PDB file of N, CA, C and O in Angstrom:
ATOM      1  N   MET A   1       0.846  -1.183   0.000  1.00  0.00           N
ATOM      2  CA  MET A   1       0.000   0.000   0.000  1.00  0.00           C
ATOM      3  C   MET A   1       0.884   1.237   0.000  1.00  0.00           C
ATOM      4  O   MET A   1       2.009   1.212   0.499  1.00  0.00           O
ATOM      5  N   ARG A   2       0.382   2.274  -0.543  1.00  0.00           N
ATOM      6  CA  ARG A   2       1.142   3.507  -0.619  1.00  0.00           C
ATOM      7  C   ARG A   2       0.728   4.486   0.470  1.00  0.00           C
ATOM      8  O   ARG A   2       1.075   5.665   0.402  1.00  0.00           O
ATOM      9  N   GLY A   3       0.027   4.039   1.425  1.00  0.00           N
ATOM     10  CA  GLY A   3      -0.399   4.924   2.506  1.00  0.00           C
ATOM     11  C   GLY A   3      -1.594   5.750   2.077  1.00  0.00           C
ATOM     12  O   GLY A   3      -2.547   5.230   1.497  1.00  0.00           O
ATOM     13  N   SER A   4      -1.536   7.040   2.367  1.00  0.00           N
ATOM     14  CA  SER A   4      -2.679   7.892   2.092  1.00  0.00           C
ATOM     15  C   SER A   4      -2.586   8.588   0.739  1.00  0.00           C
ATOM     16  O   SER A   4      -3.475   9.367   0.395  1.00  0.00           O
ATOM     17  N   THR A   5      -1.532   8.327  -0.040  1.00  0.00           N
ATOM     18  CA  THR A   5      -1.420   8.986  -1.340  1.00  0.00           C
ATOM     19  C   THR A   5      -2.329   8.306  -2.341  1.00  0.00           C
ATOM     20  O   THR A   5      -2.567   7.101  -2.270  1.00  0.00           O
ATOM     21  N   ASP A   6      -2.825   9.084  -3.262  1.00  0.00           N
ATOM     22  CA  ASP A   6      -3.712   8.563  -4.300  1.00  0.00           C
ATOM     23  C   ASP A   6      -2.866   7.994  -5.425  1.00  0.00           C
ATOM     24  O   ASP A   6      -2.054   8.705  -6.018  1.00  0.00           O
ATOM     25  N   ALA A   7      -3.056   6.696  -5.725  1.00  0.00           N
ATOM     26  CA  ALA A   7      -2.259   6.035  -6.754  1.00  0.00           C
ATOM     27  C   ALA A   7      -2.717   6.413  -8.155  1.00  0.00           C
ATOM     28  O   ALA A   7      -2.049   6.075  -9.131  1.00  0.00           O
ATOM     29  N   GLY A   8      -3.826   7.097  -8.270  1.00  0.00           N
ATOM     30  CA  GLY A   8      -4.308   7.469  -9.595  1.00  0.00           C
ATOM     31  C   GLY A   8      -5.402   6.536 -10.064  1.00  0.00           C
ATOM     32  O   GLY A   8      -6.189   6.021  -9.270  1.00  0.00           O
ATOM     33  N   GLY A   9      -5.436   6.333 -11.343  1.00  0.00           N
ATOM     34  CA  GLY A   9      -6.475   5.511 -11.957  1.00  0.00           C
ATOM     35  C   GLY A   9      -6.154   4.034 -11.864  1.00  0.00           C
ATOM     36  O   GLY A   9      -5.353   3.622 -11.026  1.00  0.00           O
ATOM     37  N   PRO A  10      -6.778   3.225 -12.727  1.00  0.00           N
ATOM     38  CA  PRO A  10      -6.551   1.791 -12.712  1.00  0.00           C
ATOM     39  C   PRO A  10      -5.088   1.465 -13.018  1.00  0.00           C
ATOM     40  O   PRO A  10      -4.462   2.134 -13.841  1.00  0.00           O
ATOM     41  N   MET A  11      -4.562   0.479 -12.385  1.00  0.00           N
ATOM     42  CA  MET A  11      -3.202  -0.010 -12.586  1.00  0.00           C
ATOM     43  C   MET A  11      -2.160   1.066 -12.278  1.00  0.00           C
ATOM     44  O   MET A  11      -1.049   1.015 -12.807  1.00  0.00           O
ATOM     45  N   GLY A  12      -2.501   2.033 -11.432  1.00  0.00           N
ATOM     46  CA  GLY A  12      -1.551   3.042 -11.021  1.00  0.00           C
ATOM     47  C   GLY A  12      -1.277   4.115 -12.058  1.00  0.00           C
ATOM     48  O   GLY A  12      -0.325   4.883 -11.919  1.00  0.00           O
ATOM     49  N   THR A  13      -2.107   4.178 -13.105  1.00  0.00           N
ATOM     50  CA  THR A  13      -1.904   5.222 -14.109  1.00  0.00           C
ATOM     51  C   THR A  13      -2.352   6.550 -13.526  1.00  0.00           C
ATOM     52  O   THR A  13      -3.318   6.589 -12.765  1.00  0.00           O
ATOM     53  N   PRO A  14      -1.686   7.616 -13.858  1.00  0.00           N
ATOM     54  CA  PRO A  14      -2.080   8.913 -13.304  1.00  0.00           C
ATOM     55  C   PRO A  14      -3.426   9.363 -13.854  1.00  0.00           C
ATOM     56  O   PRO A  14      -3.748   9.165 -15.026  1.00  0.00           O
ATOM     57  N   ARG A  15      -4.186   9.965 -12.976  1.00  0.00           N
ATOM     58  CA  ARG A  15      -5.486  10.480 -13.404  1.00  0.00           C
ATOM     59  C   ARG A  15      -5.285  11.797 -14.128  1.00  0.00           C
ATOM     60  O   ARG A  15      -4.376  12.565 -13.813  1.00  0.00           O
ATOM     61  N   SER A  16      -6.150  12.046 -15.108  1.00  0.00           N
ATOM     62  CA  SER A  16      -6.067  13.311 -15.827  1.00  0.00           C
ATOM     63  C   SER A  16      -7.432  13.957 -15.830  1.00  0.00           C
ATOM     64  O   SER A  16      -8.438  13.324 -15.509  1.00  0.00           O
ATOM     65  N   GLU A  17      -7.454  15.186 -16.185  1.00  0.00           N
ATOM     66  CA  GLU A  17      -8.716  15.913 -16.265  1.00  0.00           C
ATOM     67  C   GLU A  17      -9.544  15.359 -17.418  1.00  0.00           C
ATOM     68  O   GLU A  17      -8.975  14.874 -18.397  1.00  0.00           O
ATOM     69  N   PRO A  18     -10.890  15.417 -17.330  1.00  0.00           N
ATOM     70  CA  PRO A  18     -11.716  14.940 -18.430  1.00  0.00           C
ATOM     71  C   PRO A  18     -11.392  15.687 -19.711  1.00  0.00           C
ATOM     72  O   PRO A  18     -11.332  16.916 -19.735  1.00  0.00           O
ATOM     73  N   GLY A  19     -11.185  14.928 -20.772  1.00  0.00           N
ATOM     74  CA  GLY A  19     -10.894  15.522 -22.059  1.00  0.00           C
ATOM     75  C   GLY A  19      -9.437  15.875 -22.254  1.00  0.00           C
ATOM     76  O   GLY A  19      -9.082  16.458 -23.279  1.00  0.00           O
ATOM     77  N   ALA A  20      -8.564  15.532 -21.282  1.00  0.00           N
ATOM     78  CA  ALA A  20      -7.158  15.909 -21.396  1.00  0.00           C
ATOM     79  C   ALA A  20      -6.464  15.145 -22.519  1.00  0.00           C
ATOM     80  O   ALA A  20      -5.581  15.698 -23.174  1.00  0.00           O
ATOM     81  N   GLY A  21      -6.842  13.883 -22.758  1.00  0.00           N
ATOM     82  CA  GLY A  21      -6.203  13.095 -23.802  1.00  0.00           C
ATOM     83  C   GLY A  21      -6.999  13.057 -25.087  1.00  0.00           C
ATOM     84  O   GLY A  21      -6.729  12.239 -25.966  1.00  0.00           O
ATOM     85  N   ALA A  22      -7.982  13.939 -25.201  1.00  0.00           N
ATOM     86  CA  ALA A  22      -8.837  13.924 -26.379  1.00  0.00           C
ATOM     87  C   ALA A  22      -8.090  14.468 -27.592  1.00  0.00           C
ATOM     88  O   ALA A  22      -7.085  15.168 -27.470  1.00  0.00           O
ATOM     89  N   ARG A  23      -8.608  14.127 -28.748  1.00  0.00           N
ATOM     90  CA  ARG A  23      -8.031  14.629 -29.994  1.00  0.00           C
ATOM     91  C   ARG A  23      -8.220  16.139 -30.074  1.00  0.00           C
ATOM     92  O   ARG A  23      -9.196  16.676 -29.551  1.00  0.00           O
ATOM     93  N   PRO A  24      -7.297  16.814 -30.719  1.00  0.00           N
ATOM     94  CA  PRO A  24      -7.464  18.256 -30.883  1.00  0.00           C
ATOM     95  C   PRO A  24      -8.706  18.561 -31.713  1.00  0.00           C
ATOM     96  O   PRO A  24      -8.942  17.938 -32.748  1.00  0.00           O
ATOM     97  N   GLY A  25      -9.473  19.498 -31.262  1.00  0.00           N
ATOM     98  CA  GLY A  25     -10.688  19.875 -31.979  1.00  0.00           C
ATOM     99  C   GLY A  25     -11.904  19.048 -31.604  1.00  0.00           C
ATOM    100  O   GLY A  25     -13.018  19.376 -32.014  1.00  0.00           O
ATOM    101  N   ALA A  26     -11.720  17.986 -30.838  1.00  0.00           N
ATOM    102  CA  ALA A  26     -12.847  17.151 -30.437  1.00  0.00           C
ATOM    103  C   ALA A  26     -13.443  17.724 -29.148  1.00  0.00           C
ATOM    104  O   ALA A  26     -12.726  17.979 -28.181  1.00  0.00           O
ATOM    105  N   ALA A  27     -14.741  17.918 -29.149  1.00  0.00           N
ATOM    106  CA  ALA A  27     -15.418  18.441 -27.965  1.00  0.00           C
ATOM    107  C   ALA A  27     -15.520  17.340 -26.908  1.00  0.00           C
ATOM    108  O   ALA A  27     -15.645  16.162 -27.242  1.00  0.00           O
ATOM    109  N   ALA A  28     -15.467  17.724 -25.658  1.00  0.00           N
ATOM    110  CA  ALA A  28     -15.646  16.753 -24.577  1.00  0.00           C
ATOM    111  C   ALA A  28     -17.070  16.217 -24.656  1.00  0.00           C
ATOM    112  O   ALA A  28     -18.029  16.988 -24.688  1.00  0.00           O
ATOM    113  N   HIS A  29     -17.202  14.909 -24.687  1.00  0.00           N
ATOM    114  CA  HIS A  29     -18.512  14.271 -24.835  1.00  0.00           C
ATOM    115  C   HIS A  29     -18.919  13.674 -23.496  1.00  0.00           C
ATOM    116  O   HIS A  29     -18.423  12.612 -23.118  1.00  0.00           O
ATOM    117  N   PRO A  30     -19.816  14.341 -22.772  1.00  0.00           N
ATOM    118  CA  PRO A  30     -20.196  13.841 -21.455  1.00  0.00           C
ATOM    119  C   PRO A  30     -21.259  12.743 -21.514  1.00  0.00           C
ATOM    120  O   PRO A  30     -21.875  12.433 -20.494  1.00  0.00           O
ATOM    121  N   GLY A  31     -21.482  12.155 -22.678  1.00  0.00           N
ATOM    122  CA  GLY A  31     -22.527  11.143 -22.855  1.00  0.00           C
ATOM    123  C   GLY A  31     -22.195   9.839 -22.161  1.00  0.00           C
ATOM    124  O   GLY A  31     -21.254   9.758 -21.372  1.00  0.00           O
ATOM    125  N   ARG A  32     -22.968   8.835 -22.460  1.00  0.00           N
ATOM    126  CA  ARG A  32     -22.840   7.554 -21.804  1.00  0.00           C
ATOM    127  C   ARG A  32     -21.680   6.759 -22.370  1.00  0.00           C
ATOM    128  O   ARG A  32     -21.344   6.890 -23.547  1.00  0.00           O
ATOM    129  N   HIS A  33     -21.067   5.930 -21.530  1.00  0.00           N
ATOM    130  CA  HIS A  33     -19.973   5.068 -21.941  1.00  0.00           C
ATOM    131  C   HIS A  33     -20.467   3.626 -21.933  1.00  0.00           C
ATOM    132  O   HIS A  33     -21.406   3.287 -21.213  1.00  0.00           O
ATOM    133  N   ALA A  34     -19.833   2.787 -22.732  1.00  0.00           N
ATOM    134  CA  ALA A  34     -20.230   1.385 -22.817  1.00  0.00           C
ATOM    135  C   ALA A  34     -19.875   0.660 -21.524  1.00  0.00           C
ATOM    136  O   ALA A  34     -18.807   0.881 -20.952  1.00  0.00           O
ATOM    137  N   ASP A  35     -20.759  -0.190 -21.078  1.00  0.00           N
ATOM    138  CA  ASP A  35     -20.549  -1.009 -19.894  1.00  0.00           C
ATOM    139  C   ASP A  35     -19.721  -2.229 -20.295  1.00  0.00           C
ATOM    140  O   ASP A  35     -19.671  -2.578 -21.475  1.00  0.00           O
ATOM    141  N   TRP A  36     -19.074  -2.880 -19.333  1.00  0.00           N
ATOM    142  CA  TRP A  36     -18.267  -4.064 -19.637  1.00  0.00           C
ATOM    143  C   TRP A  36     -19.105  -5.181 -20.232  1.00  0.00           C
ATOM    144  O   TRP A  36     -18.634  -5.891 -21.121  1.00  0.00           O
ATOM    145  N   LEU A  37     -20.334  -5.356 -19.764  1.00  0.00           N
ATOM    146  CA  LEU A  37     -21.185  -6.415 -20.298  1.00  0.00           C
ATOM    147  C   LEU A  37     -21.562  -6.123 -21.748  1.00  0.00           C
ATOM    148  O   LEU A  37     -21.618  -7.036 -22.573  1.00  0.00           O
ATOM    149  N   GLU A  38     -21.817  -4.872 -22.057  1.00  0.00           N
ATOM    150  CA  GLU A  38     -22.128  -4.484 -23.429  1.00  0.00           C
ATOM    151  C   GLU A  38     -20.928  -4.728 -24.348  1.00  0.00           C
ATOM    152  O   GLU A  38     -21.095  -5.199 -25.473  1.00  0.00           O
ATOM    153  N   LEU A  39     -19.732  -4.413 -23.876  1.00  0.00           N
ATOM    154  CA  LEU A  39     -18.531  -4.676 -24.660  1.00  0.00           C
ATOM    155  C   LEU A  39     -18.314  -6.172 -24.861  1.00  0.00           C
ATOM    156  O   LEU A  39     -17.892  -6.604 -25.934  1.00  0.00           O
ATOM    157  N   PHE A  40     -18.606  -6.970 -23.817  1.00  0.00           N
ATOM    158  CA  PHE A  40     -18.453  -8.419 -23.927  1.00  0.00           C
ATOM    159  C   PHE A  40     -19.395  -8.992 -24.982  1.00  0.00           C
ATOM    160  O   PHE A  40     -18.977  -9.795 -25.815  1.00  0.00           O
ATOM    161  N   PHE A  41     -20.667  -8.583 -24.951  1.00  0.00           N
ATOM    162  CA  PHE A  41     -21.614  -9.109 -25.930  1.00  0.00           C
ATOM    163  C   PHE A  41     -21.308  -8.603 -27.339  1.00  0.00           C
ATOM    164  O   PHE A  41     -21.603  -9.285 -28.320  1.00  0.00           O
ATOM    165  N   GLY A  42     -20.722  -7.422 -27.442  1.00  0.00           N
ATOM    166  CA  GLY A  42     -20.257  -6.956 -28.750  1.00  0.00           C
ATOM    167  C   GLY A  42     -19.156  -7.846 -29.286  1.00  0.00           C
ATOM    168  O   GLY A  42     -19.129  -8.162 -30.476  1.00  0.00           O
ATOM    169  N   LEU A  43     -18.239  -8.256 -28.407  1.00  0.00           N
ATOM    170  CA  LEU A  43     -17.165  -9.161 -28.792  1.00  0.00           C
ATOM    171  C   LEU A  43     -17.716 -10.532 -29.175  1.00  0.00           C
ATOM    172  O   LEU A  43     -17.236 -11.146 -30.128  1.00  0.00           O
ATOM    173  N   VAL A  44     -18.715 -11.014 -28.445  1.00  0.00           N
ATOM    174  CA  VAL A  44     -19.345 -12.297 -28.775  1.00  0.00           C
ATOM    175  C   VAL A  44     -20.000 -12.214 -30.153  1.00  0.00           C
ATOM    176  O   VAL A  44     -19.924 -13.164 -30.932  1.00  0.00           O
ATOM    177  N   PHE A  45     -20.640 -11.093 -30.457  1.00  0.00           N
ATOM    178  CA  PHE A  45     -21.277 -10.930 -31.763  1.00  0.00           C
ATOM    179  C   PHE A  45     -20.232 -10.928 -32.876  1.00  0.00           C
ATOM    180  O   PHE A  45     -20.457 -11.521 -33.932  1.00  0.00           O
ATOM    181  N   VAL A  46     -19.108 -10.279 -32.658  1.00  0.00           N
ATOM    182  CA  VAL A  46     -18.042 -10.256 -33.670  1.00  0.00           C
ATOM    183  C   VAL A  46     -17.488 -11.660 -33.884  1.00  0.00           C
ATOM    184  O   VAL A  46     -17.221 -12.051 -35.021  1.00  0.00           O
ATOM    185  N   ALA A  47     -17.310 -12.425 -32.803  1.00  0.00           N
ATOM    186  CA  ALA A  47     -16.822 -13.798 -32.925  1.00  0.00           C
ATOM    187  C   ALA A  47     -17.826 -14.666 -33.670  1.00  0.00           C
ATOM    188  O   ALA A  47     -17.437 -15.507 -34.480  1.00  0.00           O
ATOM    189  N   LEU A  48     -19.121 -14.469 -33.403  1.00  0.00           N
ATOM    190  CA  LEU A  48     -20.162 -15.213 -34.107  1.00  0.00           C
ATOM    191  C   LEU A  48     -20.139 -14.893 -35.602  1.00  0.00           C
ATOM    192  O   LEU A  48     -20.221 -15.795 -36.436  1.00  0.00           O
ATOM    193  N   ALA A  49     -20.028 -13.611 -35.936  1.00  0.00           N
ATOM    194  CA  ALA A  49     -19.985 -13.218 -37.350  1.00  0.00           C
ATOM    195  C   ALA A  49     -18.747 -13.794 -38.036  1.00  0.00           C
ATOM    196  O   ALA A  49     -18.812 -14.193 -39.199  1.00  0.00           O
ATOM    197  N   ALA A  50     -17.624 -13.839 -37.326  1.00  0.00           N
ATOM    198  CA  ALA A  50     -16.401 -14.401 -37.906  1.00  0.00           C
ATOM    199  C   ALA A  50     -16.555 -15.895 -38.167  1.00  0.00           C
ATOM    200  O   ALA A  50     -16.136 -16.394 -39.211  1.00  0.00           O
ATOM    201  N   GLN A  51     -17.155 -16.603 -37.220  1.00  0.00           N
ATOM    202  CA  GLN A  51     -17.356 -18.036 -37.403  1.00  0.00           C
ATOM    203  C   GLN A  51     -18.333 -18.331 -38.541  1.00  0.00           C
ATOM    204  O   GLN A  51     -18.127 -19.265 -39.316  1.00  0.00           O
ATOM    205  N   LEU A  52     -19.391 -17.534 -38.636  1.00  0.00           N
ATOM    206  CA  LEU A  52     -20.355 -17.745 -39.710  1.00  0.00           C
ATOM    207  C   LEU A  52     -19.748 -17.420 -41.077  1.00  0.00           C
ATOM    208  O   LEU A  52     -19.990 -18.133 -42.051  1.00  0.00           O
ATOM    209  N   SER A  53     -18.975 -16.366 -41.144  1.00  0.00           N
ATOM    210  CA  SER A  53     -18.383 -15.987 -42.426  1.00  0.00           C
ATOM    211  C   SER A  53     -17.288 -16.961 -42.850  1.00  0.00           C
ATOM    212  O   SER A  53     -16.972 -17.065 -44.035  1.00  0.00           O
ATOM    213  N   HIS A  54     -16.711 -17.671 -41.888  1.00  0.00           N
ATOM    214  CA  HIS A  54     -15.707 -18.680 -42.230  1.00  0.00           C
ATOM    215  C   HIS A  54     -16.321 -19.774 -43.109  1.00  0.00           C
ATOM    216  O   HIS A  54     -15.638 -20.356 -43.951  1.00  0.00           O
ATOM    217  N   GLY A  55     -17.607 -20.050 -42.907  1.00  0.00           N
ATOM    218  CA  GLY A  55     -18.294 -21.044 -43.739  1.00  0.00           C
ATOM    219  C   GLY A  55     -18.466 -20.595 -45.178  1.00  0.00           C
ATOM    220  O   GLY A  55     -18.722 -21.422 -46.053  1.00  0.00           O
ATOM    221  N   LEU A  56     -18.330 -19.302 -45.442  1.00  0.00           N
ATOM    222  CA  LEU A  56     -18.457 -18.789 -46.801  1.00  0.00           C
ATOM    223  C   LEU A  56     -17.111 -18.692 -47.509  1.00  0.00           C
ATOM    224  O   LEU A  56     -17.044 -18.260 -48.659  1.00  0.00           O
ATOM    225  N   HIS A  57     -16.053 -19.088 -46.837  1.00  0.00           N
ATOM    226  CA  HIS A  57     -14.711 -19.017 -47.423  1.00  0.00           C
ATOM    227  C   HIS A  57     -14.546 -20.115 -48.473  1.00  0.00           C
ATOM    228  O   HIS A  57     -15.073 -21.216 -48.312  1.00  0.00           O
ATOM    229  N   GLY A  58     -13.841 -19.827 -49.511  1.00  0.00           N
ATOM    230  CA  GLY A  58     -13.584 -20.826 -50.544  1.00  0.00           C
ATOM    231  C   GLY A  58     -14.629 -20.746 -51.635  1.00  0.00           C
ATOM    232  O   GLY A  58     -14.808 -19.701 -52.261  1.00  0.00           O
ATOM    233  N   ASP A  59     -15.308 -21.836 -51.860  1.00  0.00           N
ATOM    234  CA  ASP A  59     -16.311 -21.915 -52.917  1.00  0.00           C
ATOM    235  C   ASP A  59     -17.653 -22.323 -52.295  1.00  0.00           C
ATOM    236  O   ASP A  59     -18.043 -23.488 -52.374  1.00  0.00           O
ATOM    237  N   PRO A  60     -18.358 -21.371 -51.680  1.00  0.00           N
ATOM    238  CA  PRO A  60     -19.624 -21.726 -51.017  1.00  0.00           C
ATOM    239  C   PRO A  60     -20.731 -21.975 -52.033  1.00  0.00           C
ATOM    240  O   PRO A  60     -20.791 -21.360 -53.097  1.00  0.00           O
ATOM    241  N   GLY A  61     -21.577 -22.876 -51.666  1.00  0.00           N
ATOM    242  CA  GLY A  61     -22.735 -23.150 -52.503  1.00  0.00           C
ATOM    243  C   GLY A  61     -23.945 -22.374 -52.007  1.00  0.00           C
ATOM    244  O   GLY A  61     -23.858 -21.596 -51.057  1.00  0.00           O
ATOM    245  N   LEU A  62     -25.056 -22.596 -52.658  1.00  0.00           N
ATOM    246  CA  LEU A  62     -26.289 -21.915 -52.279  1.00  0.00           C
ATOM    247  C   LEU A  62     -26.728 -22.335 -50.868  1.00  0.00           C
ATOM    248  O   LEU A  62     -27.253 -21.520 -50.108  1.00  0.00           O
ATOM    249  N   ARG A  63     -26.511 -23.599 -50.529  1.00  0.00           N
ATOM    250  CA  ARG A  63     -26.878 -24.079 -49.192  1.00  0.00           C
ATOM    251  C   ARG A  63     -26.058 -23.373 -48.112  1.00  0.00           C
ATOM    252  O   ARG A  63     -26.603 -22.991 -47.077  1.00  0.00           O
ATOM    253  N   ASP A  64     -24.749 -23.196 -48.342  1.00  0.00           N
ATOM    254  CA  ASP A  64     -23.891 -22.514 -47.371  1.00  0.00           C
ATOM    255  C   ASP A  64     -24.332 -21.072 -47.166  1.00  0.00           C
ATOM    256  O   ASP A  64     -24.355 -20.578 -46.038  1.00  0.00           O
ATOM    257  N   PHE A  65     -24.683 -20.399 -48.257  1.00  0.00           N
ATOM    258  CA  PHE A  65     -25.140 -19.020 -48.165  1.00  0.00           C
ATOM    259  C   PHE A  65     -26.477 -18.936 -47.423  1.00  0.00           C
ATOM    260  O   PHE A  65     -26.701 -18.010 -46.643  1.00  0.00           O
ATOM    261  N   ALA A  66     -27.362 -19.906 -47.669  1.00  0.00           N
ATOM    262  CA  ALA A  66     -28.660 -19.928 -46.987  1.00  0.00           C
ATOM    263  C   ALA A  66     -28.487 -20.159 -45.483  1.00  0.00           C
ATOM    264  O   ALA A  66     -29.185 -19.543 -44.678  1.00  0.00           O
ATOM    265  N   VAL A  67     -27.565 -21.039 -45.103  1.00  0.00           N
ATOM    266  CA  VAL A  67     -27.295 -21.291 -43.680  1.00  0.00           C
ATOM    267  C   VAL A  67     -26.741 -20.025 -43.030  1.00  0.00           C
ATOM    268  O   VAL A  67     -27.130 -19.684 -41.913  1.00  0.00           O
ATOM    269  N   PHE A  68     -25.839 -19.328 -43.715  1.00  0.00           N
ATOM    270  CA  PHE A  68     -25.289 -18.085 -43.197  1.00  0.00           C
ATOM    271  C   PHE A  68     -26.402 -17.071 -42.966  1.00  0.00           C
ATOM    272  O   PHE A  68     -26.470 -16.473 -41.892  1.00  0.00           O
ATOM    273  N   LEU A  69     -27.264 -16.865 -43.935  1.00  0.00           N
ATOM    274  CA  LEU A  69     -28.345 -15.890 -43.798  1.00  0.00           C
ATOM    275  C   LEU A  69     -29.326 -16.280 -42.692  1.00  0.00           C
ATOM    276  O   LEU A  69     -29.799 -15.424 -41.943  1.00  0.00           O
ATOM    277  N   ALA A  70     -29.626 -17.570 -42.594  1.00  0.00           N
ATOM    278  CA  ALA A  70     -30.576 -18.036 -41.580  1.00  0.00           C
ATOM    279  C   ALA A  70     -30.020 -17.843 -40.163  1.00  0.00           C
ATOM    280  O   ALA A  70     -30.770 -17.517 -39.244  1.00  0.00           O
ATOM    281  N   LEU A  71     -28.719 -18.041 -39.987  1.00  0.00           N
ATOM    282  CA  LEU A  71     -28.138 -17.891 -38.657  1.00  0.00           C
ATOM    283  C   LEU A  71     -27.799 -16.439 -38.339  1.00  0.00           C
ATOM    284  O   LEU A  71     -27.856 -16.035 -37.178  1.00  0.00           O
ATOM    285  N   TYR A  72     -27.452 -15.657 -39.338  1.00  0.00           N
ATOM    286  CA  TYR A  72     -27.084 -14.258 -39.095  1.00  0.00           C
ATOM    287  C   TYR A  72     -28.300 -13.368 -38.935  1.00  0.00           C
ATOM    288  O   TYR A  72     -28.288 -12.441 -38.125  1.00  0.00           O
ATOM    289  N   PHE A  73     -29.343 -13.636 -39.691  1.00  0.00           N
ATOM    290  CA  PHE A  73     -30.587 -12.860 -39.615  1.00  0.00           C
ATOM    291  C   PHE A  73     -31.739 -13.774 -39.195  1.00  0.00           C
ATOM    292  O   PHE A  73     -32.567 -14.139 -40.030  1.00  0.00           O
ATOM    293  N   PRO A  74     -31.805 -14.148 -37.920  1.00  0.00           N
ATOM    294  CA  PRO A  74     -32.885 -15.051 -37.491  1.00  0.00           C
ATOM    295  C   PRO A  74     -34.246 -14.374 -37.591  1.00  0.00           C
ATOM    296  O   PRO A  74     -34.336 -13.151 -37.481  1.00  0.00           O
ATOM    297  N   PRO A  75     -35.304 -15.152 -37.798  1.00  0.00           N
ATOM    298  CA  PRO A  75     -36.655 -14.559 -37.940  1.00  0.00           C
ATOM    299  C   PRO A  75     -37.174 -13.947 -36.661  1.00  0.00           C
ATOM    300  O   PRO A  75     -38.285 -13.418 -36.636  1.00  0.00           O
TER     301      PRO A  75
END
């Protein structure tokens, strides 16, 4: 422990003012940020799309394309 000193942000990184690391010309956006669960399900969706598109690699037939559409766009 470091006693009563503030270690900063996560993993001991120094805290900065909001918008301090923003791109030049970009306005500070006080809107909502993605939650960890939302990011996780986004990653799961990307993995699902990658696995489905892998079936279309090479020389897919009409059946392969139909399976891709049926699984990617469920009714």
